[in-house]
C-alpha positions as CSV (number, residue, x, y, z in Angstrom):
1,M,0.0,0.0,0.0
2,L,2.9,2.3,0.6
3,S,4.0,2.1,-3.0
4,R,0.5,3.1,-4.1
5,L,0.5,6.0,-1.8
6,M,3.9,7.1,-3.1
7,K,2.7,6.8,-6.7
8,H,-0.4,8.9,-5.9
9,E,1.7,11.5,-4.0
10,W,4.2,11.7,-6.9
11,K,1.4,12.4,-9.5
12,E,-0.1,15.1,-7.3
13,T,3.1,16.9,-6.4
14,W,5.7,16.7,-9.2
15,R,4.7,19.8,-11.1
16,I,5.8,22.6,-8.7
17,P,9.1,21.0,-7.7
18,C,9.9,20.1,-11.3
19,L,9.1,23.6,-12.4
20,S,11.4,24.9,-9.7
21,C,14.3,22.7,-10.9
22,I,13.7,23.9,-14.5
23,I,13.8,27.5,-13.4
24,V,17.1,26.9,-11.5
25,I,18.7,25.3,-14.5
26,L,17.5,28.0,-17.0
27,S,18.4,30.9,-14.7
28,T,21.9,29.4,-14.2
29,L,22.5,29.1,-17.9
30,L,21.3,32.6,-18.4
31,S,23.5,34.0,-15.7
32,A,26.6,32.2,-17.2
33,I,25.9,33.7,-20.6
34,C,25.4,37.2,-19.1
35,F,28.6,37.0,-17.1
36,S,30.6,35.6,-20.0
37,R,29.6,38.7,-22.0
38,M,30.7,41.2,-19.3
39,E,34.1,42.9,-19.3
40,V,36.5,43.3,-16.5
41,P,36.2,46.8,-15.0
42,Q,39.1,49.2,-15.6
43,G,41.0,51.1,-12.9
44,D,42.5,50.1,-9.5
45,D,40.1,48.5,-7.1
46,A,37.3,48.9,-9.7
47,L,34.1,46.9,-9.1
48,N,31.7,45.7,-11.7
49,V,28.5,46.9,-10.1
50,G,26.3,45.2,-12.7
51,A,27.9,41.8,-12.0
52,F,27.7,42.4,-8.3
53,F,24.0,43.1,-8.3
54,F,23.3,40.4,-10.8
55,I,25.0,37.7,-8.6
56,M,23.1,39.0,-5.5
57,G,19.8,38.9,-7.4
58,F,20.6,35.4,-8.6
59,C,21.3,34.2,-5.1
60,L,18.0,35.8,-3.9
61,L,16.1,34.0,-6.7
62,L,17.6,30.7,-5.6
63,S,16.6,31.4,-2.0
64,C,13.0,32.2,-3.1
65,I,12.7,29.1,-5.2
66,S,13.9,26.9,-2.3
67,M,11.4,28.7,0.0
68,V,8.5,28.2,-2.4
69,A,9.3,24.5,-2.9
70,S,9.6,24.0,0.9
71,L,6.3,25.8,1.5
72,Y,4.6,23.7,-1.2
73,I,5.7,20.5,0.5
74,A,4.5,21.7,3.9
75,V,1.1,23.0,2.6
76,R,0.6,19.8,0.7
77,F,1.0,17.8,4.0
78,Y,-1.3,20.1,5.9
79,R,-4.1,20.1,3.3
80,N,-4.0,16.4,2.6
81,L,-4.0,15.2,6.2
82,Y,-5.4,17.9,8.4
83,T,-8.2,19.6,6.4
84,D,-11.3,18.1,4.8
85,E,-9.1,15.9,2.6
86,G,-7.9,14.4,5.8
87,Y,-11.2,12.7,6.5
88,L,-10.8,10.7,3.4
89,M,-7.1,10.0,3.8
90,H,-7.5,8.7,7.4
91,T,-10.3,6.4,6.4
92,L,-8.1,4.5,3.9
93,P,-6.9,1.0,5.0
94,V,-3.4,2.4,5.8
95,T,-1.5,3.3,8.9
96,P,-0.4,6.8,9.9
97,R,3.2,5.6,9.4
98,E,2.4,4.8,5.8
99,L,0.8,8.2,5.2
100,I,3.7,10.0,6.7
101,L,6.4,7.9,4.9
102,S,4.7,8.3,1.5
103,K,4.8,12.0,1.7
104,L,8.2,12.1,3.4
105,L,10.0,10.1,0.8
106,I,8.6,12.2,-2.1
107,G,9.1,15.5,-0.3
108,A,12.7,14.7,0.8
109,F,13.5,13.5,-2.7
110,W,12.6,16.8,-4.2
111,M,14.3,18.8,-1.5
112,F,17.5,16.7,-2.1
113,V,17.4,17.3,-5.9
114,L,16.7,21.0,-5.5
115,S,19.6,21.3,-3.0
116,L,22.0,19.7,-5.4
117,L,20.8,21.9,-8.2
118,I,21.1,25.1,-6.2
119,T,24.6,24.1,-5.1
120,W,25.5,23.5,-8.8
121,A,23.9,26.8,-9.8
122,I,25.9,28.8,-7.2
123,L,29.2,27.2,-8.2
124,V,28.6,27.8,-11.9
125,A,27.4,31.4,-11.3
126,F,30.4,32.3,-9.2
127,A,32.8,30.5,-11.6
128,F,31.6,32.9,-14.4
129,C,31.1,35.9,-12.1
130,M,34.5,36.1,-10.2
131,P,36.7,36.7,-13.3
132,V,34.6,39.8,-14.3
133,L,33.6,41.1,-10.8
134,S,36.6,43.4,-10.1
135,S,39.7,44.8,-11.7
136,E,41.7,42.1,-10.0
137,P,39.8,39.1,-11.1
138,V,39.8,36.0,-8.9
139,H,39.6,32.6,-10.5
140,L,38.4,29.5,-8.8
141,D,41.4,27.2,-8.7
142,L,40.3,23.5,-8.3
143,A,44.0,22.4,-8.1
144,W,44.5,24.8,-5.1
145,F,41.5,23.4,-3.3
146,S,42.6,19.9,-4.0
147,A,46.1,20.6,-2.6
148,N,44.8,22.3,0.5
149,S,41.7,20.2,1.1
150,H,42.9,18.8,4.4
151,A,43.7,22.3,5.7
152,L,40.3,23.6,4.5
153,F,37.9,20.7,5.1
154,G,39.8,18.3,7.3
155,M,39.6,15.7,4.5
156,N,40.4,15.1,0.9
157,L,38.0,16.3,-1.9
158,P,36.4,12.9,-2.6
159,A,35.7,12.4,1.2
160,F,34.4,16.0,1.3
161,G,32.0,15.3,-1.6
162,I,30.7,12.2,0.2
163,V,30.2,14.0,3.4
164,C,28.3,16.8,1.6
165,L,26.1,14.2,-0.1
166,V,25.3,12.6,3.3
167,L,24.5,16.1,4.7
168,Y,22.2,16.9,1.8
169,V,20.3,13.6,2.3
170,T,19.9,14.0,6.1
171,S,19.1,17.7,6.0
172,S,16.5,17.0,3.2
173,F,14.7,14.4,5.4
174,S,15.1,16.5,8.5
175,S,13.8,19.7,7.0
176,V,10.6,18.0,5.7
177,L,10.1,16.2,9.0
178,I,10.4,19.5,11.0
179,Y,7.7,20.9,8.8
180,Y,5.5,17.9,9.5
181,G,6.2,18.1,13.3
182,A,5.3,21.8,13.5
183,I,2.1,21.3,11.4
184,S,1.1,18.4,13.6
185,L,1.7,20.4,16.8
186,G,-0.3,23.2,15.3
187,Q,-3.3,20.9,15.0
188,L,-3.4,20.6,18.8
189,F,-4.6,24.2,19.0
190,S,-8.3,24.6,19.3
191,K,-8.3,27.7,17.2
192,H,-5.9,29.3,14.7
193,K,-4.2,26.1,13.8
194,V,-2.2,27.5,11.0
195,M,-0.8,30.3,13.1
196,G,-0.1,27.7,15.8
197,A,1.9,25.6,13.3
198,V,3.9,28.6,12.2
199,L,4.7,29.5,15.8
200,C,5.7,25.9,16.5
201,Y,8.0,25.9,13.5
202,I,9.6,29.2,14.5
203,G,10.1,27.9,18.1
204,F,11.4,24.6,16.9
205,T,13.8,26.3,14.5
206,M,15.1,28.6,17.2
207,L,15.6,25.7,19.5
208,I,17.6,23.8,16.8
209,Q,19.8,26.8,16.0
210,T,20.5,27.4,19.7
211,V,21.5,23.7,20.3
212,M,23.6,23.6,17.2
213,S,25.3,26.9,18.1
214,F,26.2,25.6,21.6
215,A,27.5,22.4,20.0
216,M,29.9,24.4,17.8
217,I,31.3,26.6,20.6
218,P,34.2,24.3,21.6
219,G,35.5,24.0,18.0
220,M,35.1,27.8,17.5
221,A,37.0,28.5,20.7
222,Q,39.8,26.1,19.7
223,L,40.1,27.8,16.3
224,V,40.2,31.3,17.8
225,I,42.7,30.3,20.5
226,T,45.1,28.5,18.2
227,T,45.0,31.0,15.3
228,D,48.0,33.2,15.0
229,V,46.5,36.7,14.5
230,T,50.0,38.2,14.0
231,N,50.5,36.1,10.9
232,D,49.5,38.2,7.8
233,S,50.1,35.5,5.3
234,A,47.3,33.7,3.5
235,V,48.1,30.4,5.1
236,V,45.0,28.5,6.4
237,P,45.1,28.0,10.2
238,A,46.1,24.5,11.2
239,T,42.9,23.8,13.1
240,F,40.5,25.2,10.5
241,G,40.1,21.9,8.8
242,I,39.3,20.2,12.1
243,F,36.7,22.9,12.9
244,F,35.2,22.7,9.5
245,S,34.8,18.9,9.5
246,S,33.3,19.1,13.0
247,I,30.7,21.5,11.7
248,F,29.7,18.9,9.1
249,I,29.6,16.1,11.7
250,I,27.5,18.2,14.1
251,S,25.1,19.2,11.3
252,I,24.6,15.6,10.2
253,A,24.1,14.4,13.7
254,G,21.7,17.3,14.4
255,S,19.7,16.6,11.3
256,I,19.3,13.0,12.2
257,I,18.4,13.7,15.9
258,F,15.9,16.4,15.2
259,G,14.5,14.6,12.2
260,V,13.8,11.5,14.3
261,I,12.2,13.6,17.1
262,S,10.0,15.3,14.5
263,Y,8.9,12.0,13.0
264,I,8.1,10.4,16.4
265,L,6.1,13.5,17.3
266,T,4.2,13.6,14.0
267,E,3.3,9.9,14.2
268,Y,2.2,10.1,17.8
269,I,-0.1,13.1,17.2
270,M,-1.5,11.4,14.1
271,K,-2.2,8.2,16.1
272,K,-3.3,9.5,19.5
273,Q,-4.2,13.2,19.1
274,L,-5.7,13.5,15.7
275,N,-8.1,16.5,15.5
276,L,-9.7,17.4,12.2
277,D,-12.4,19.8,13.6
């Protein structure tokens, strides 16, 4: 039955996420063409204002696309399970777990794909933008990153790519589950359930950010203490790679922990505290 639910969910939700991906791809190609036609500004310390505002606008567009896709996934969950449609969905011969998983797997898949596309879009845009941004153009040197990968990331580039992939997967599931948990908590309010869900999401997000910030304090303190501020060279601090890798580990662990908590909360409310009034 889970496969049937997933098939139905896919048919009902693919249009908006797919359109978002197409917009990301087309806007990235357009930005690359525009940057390739720009000229390096003349004069000392000159800045290409057009390129600067273009790249800022491009990043804003990507943020808006990501936000729209996220809201669409959240609203889809709310309307399908906690409004009038919910009366039909909850009478089907399926468990709450199957309802949650069918939506989670599809929603997390689109969040993962969109995250990869946005990362690719940013890298492509900056690769074309940096050479024409200022009078002293900066080029992204992959060889330099490869040679200094351990100092920068605490690991080699292949390992860094794998860790990024794991982070994308866990964060995709976690972000969707946090939406589900906040929406489910909002249904416990007798009135203004949508506002309650929004407030729960804000509170949950603030809690997550606070916990993650405290978890990163030891690594940040070590980086500050061991960094030689009198050294004016461009050498990467010895502890930067360790700090950077610890951020990834904390982020992955946090995504898993808060995702599991959100899932348990969502399933419990749907089983024990379901309120469709």
